N, C-alpha and C positions, 0 to 999 in steps of 0.2 A: 667475449666478455659480456656484451649486451644481452646475448641470448641466455647466458647463465643468470644474469641479473633478473631478466623477465621471468625466468622459471622460478627463481626464488620468491619473487613478489607474488606470482600466481599461486605457488604452493602455500605461501603465508595466508593469502586470501582464502584459499580452499580450506586451510586448517581452521581459520576463524569461523568459516561457514560450518564446518563439521562440529566444532565444540560449542560455539555460541549460537549457531543456527540462525543467523540474522536472515529473516525473510525479506522479500523484496521491499525496497523503499520507493516512495513516490514523492516527488517534489510538489505536485499539484494534488496532494491528498485532500485538501479542503474542498475540491470539486469531485473527488473520487472516494468519498468517505465509506461507501459500502465495503471497500476493500480492507478497511481497518476496523469497522464496527458494524455487525449485522443488524443492530437496532436502528441504523441510520434511515432505513427505508420508511420508518414511521414519520419522518420529518417532511415528506413530500407526498402530495395527494395526486400526482400524475404518474403515468407510465413513463419511466425515465430509463434511457439507454445511454451508457457511457463506454467509450472505447479509449484505451490509453496504450501508447507504445513508448518504451523507454530504452534508450541506447546509452549505456553507462561507459565512462572512460574511453571516449572515442580515440582511436589511434593505438590503443593497447590491445595486443593480440590476446584473445580469450576473454575479453571484457564481458560483463553480464549484459544480457538483453532480456527485456520483460515486455509481455503484451497481456492486457486484460480486457475483457468484455463483460460488462455487467448490465443487468436489467432488474428493475424493481417496480412494483405497482401495488396500490391498495386493492383489497379484495372487496368489491362492490362498495357499499356505504359503511362498512364496518371500520373498526379501529385496528384491523389486522392487515398486515402487508406481507407480500411474498417477493422473493428475489432469487436471481440466478447469477452466478459469476463463473466465468471461464478464465483460466490463466495459463501462461506458458513462460517458463523461466529457462534461460540457457546461459551457461558460462563456457564459452568456447565450444569445444567438442568433448568436454570432460563431464559436465553435469547438466542434465536436462530433466525438467519436470513439467508435466502438463496435466491439468486436471480441472475439476469443476465442483462446485458445491451449491446447495440450495440454502436460502435463508428464510426465516419467518420471524416476524416481530409483532408485538402487541403494545399499544399505547393506551394510557388512561390519563384523563385530565385531573390533575391534583390541585390546581388553582385556576383561576380564570385565564384562559389562553396559555396555560403552562402545562406541559405534558411530561410524563415519565414513560419511557419505552424500554422494553426488554426484548432482546433478539437472540436467536440461535442460528448457527450454521452447521452444515454437515456435508461431507462429500468424499471423493476419492481422487487420487492422482497416481500417475505413472512416473516413477523415478528411475533414472539411470545414471550411473557414474562409471566412467571408463578411465580411471587414472593410469593404469599400466599400459594402455594402448597409446597414450600420449607421452608418458614418461617411463618407458620400459626399463631403463637402467637406473632409475632412482631407488635408493634404499627404502624411501618412505613407501613407495608403491609395492614393494616386495615384503616388507616386514611390519609396517605400521598398520594396525587394523582399521584405522580411520580412513586410509587411502586404498582399501581393497575394492576391487570392482564390485558393483552391485546393480541388480535390476529387480525392482520390486514394485508392488502396488501398495499404496499407503492410504490409511483412513485418516480423516481429519474432522474434528468437532470443535466448535468454538462458541463464544457467547459475547454479549455486549449489553450495556445499559446506557441510556441517554436521557438527560433532562434538558428540555428545550422549550423555547417560545419563538416568537417571530424576531426576537432581538439577540438571542444567545443560544448556545448549546454547550453542554458539558457531558463528556462521555468517558466510560471506562470499558475496556474490552480486551479480549484475548482470542482473536479469530483463529488461532492455531493452538488451542489449549491442549487438545489431545491429538497428537500427530504421530502415528506409529504405522509401521508396515504390518500387513495382515498376518505375516508369519509370527510376529511377536505379540499379537493380541492375547491378553490374558497371562502373559509371562512377565517376570521381573525385568524392568528396563535395564539395558546395558549401560555401562559408564559413558558411552558416547551417544546415548539416546538424546532425542530432541528435548530441549527445555522450553517450557511455555514462555511466550513473550506477552508482556502486559503493557497496554497502551492507555494513556490518559490524554484526551483531546478536549480542546475548548476553543470557542470563538465568540466574538461579540460584534454587533453591527452598530456603528455610530453614524447618525444622520448629520452631515455637515452642511446641509443646505439643499436647495432644490436639485442641484446637479452633481452632488458629491456624497458618497458614502464610504466610510472607512471600516474595514473588517480585519482586525488583528486575530491571529490564530496561533495556537501553541499545541505541539504534540510531543509527549514524553514517552520514550520506549525503554522498557527494562526487561532484562533477562538475567537470570542468576549466573554469576560468574563474569559478567561484562559490565562496563560503566553505563550509567544512564545516559541515553542520547536525547537531546532536546532539539526541537525544531521550532524556531520563532519566525513568525511570518506576519506581514501586513499587506493587505490588498486595498487599492482605492478604486471605486467604481465611479466612472465619469459619464454623466448624461445617460445613465441606464444602458450604456452600450459597450464601454471599454473597461476592463479590469487591468490595472498595472500593479505589480507587487514585487516584493523582495523577501528573502528568507536567509536565516543563518542556521545551519545544522551543525551542532557541536561535533567535534571529532571527524568532520567530513568536508563541508563546503559552504560557500556563499552562493545564493541562487537568485536569479532574476526571472520574472515570468510576466506574461501578458496574455489576455484573451479578449475576444469580442463576440457579441451576439450577432450572428449572421441574420437571424430573425429573432423575435422575442423568445422563441423556444429552442433555438439551436445555438450552442456556444462552442467556439473553437479556441483552444488554448495552446500555449507553447512555453516551455521553461528551459533555462540553461544553467547548469551547475558549474561554478568555478571551484575546483578542488583545492583545498588548503592543506593537504597532507603531502607526504613525500611522493605520492603517486602523481602529483602535478608535474613532475619532471619528465614523465614518460607518456602522458596522455593529454587530450585536448578538451577535457570537460565532458559533461553529460547532457544529452538532449532528451526532451520529453514532449510528446504531442498528445493532446486530449481533444476528443470530440464528444459533446454531450447534447442529447435531445430530450425534451420533455413533451409528451404526447398525451392527448385525451385527458387533460387536466386544466385547471385554471392557470392562466399565464402568471408569470413571475410577479408582475406589478399588481395583480389581483390578490395574491397571497401575501405580498410583502416578505416573501421568503427568499433569502439570498444565500442559503446554505446548501 
């Protein structure tokens, strides 16, 4: 009975993935913003490298696993920045996708110390889905077109805009706005085709004294046919060394996180998600580890940039 229940839950998740096409989520998105907005690279004047690994729904067979590696840097002394992002997503042995894309962003100063940035990303990924290999006797894998085996190369193009200063940022993006397999380029999209995700993100830095800074963040995600998902977060920086924080993600989880600066330029972070849905009965939460390094730029305290 437990095996049947797990199969039903997994098929439900895969079905929601196919129709709503929820892309990878990140609890520490406020420290990995290039993954959700290609304009983010304009906010930092250093060569920045960020690695992130997420293990979702620990203890649940077939749970999603995600790894990303990103790099962005300004181009000489200009207001243009360039970035690269590599990603790998896996849901058990059923769905695997690996790829990468390039980003470019341009910022202009619209008021004193306030900037508007526009960014674009583009790239390719290798997608493989082997539903029938794992569920050969399921009617869904035999008759439902959503669950047919597939192996294809996909193209991806996205955009983002961001308004920011040293104290706040507000952004709007769709990093997977045009996401299609190469065979369908130029053709009418099928009923099960990917629907663009739209994201609105914002954060503000409050100075609470010499040793404390508070940074609340919010992320809203919308895709046609699915409810809006909101992520409310607050992080407290202590003595310019430790971040501690908590988040609430609607329709999903409560999250705790912490990070510290190994050096003024190297940050190590960890988060744990407490699932508040029915999946909480059969899994042990989600883990996420992040490592971020800023190189060849002004240090964080010189720029007063904590985003």
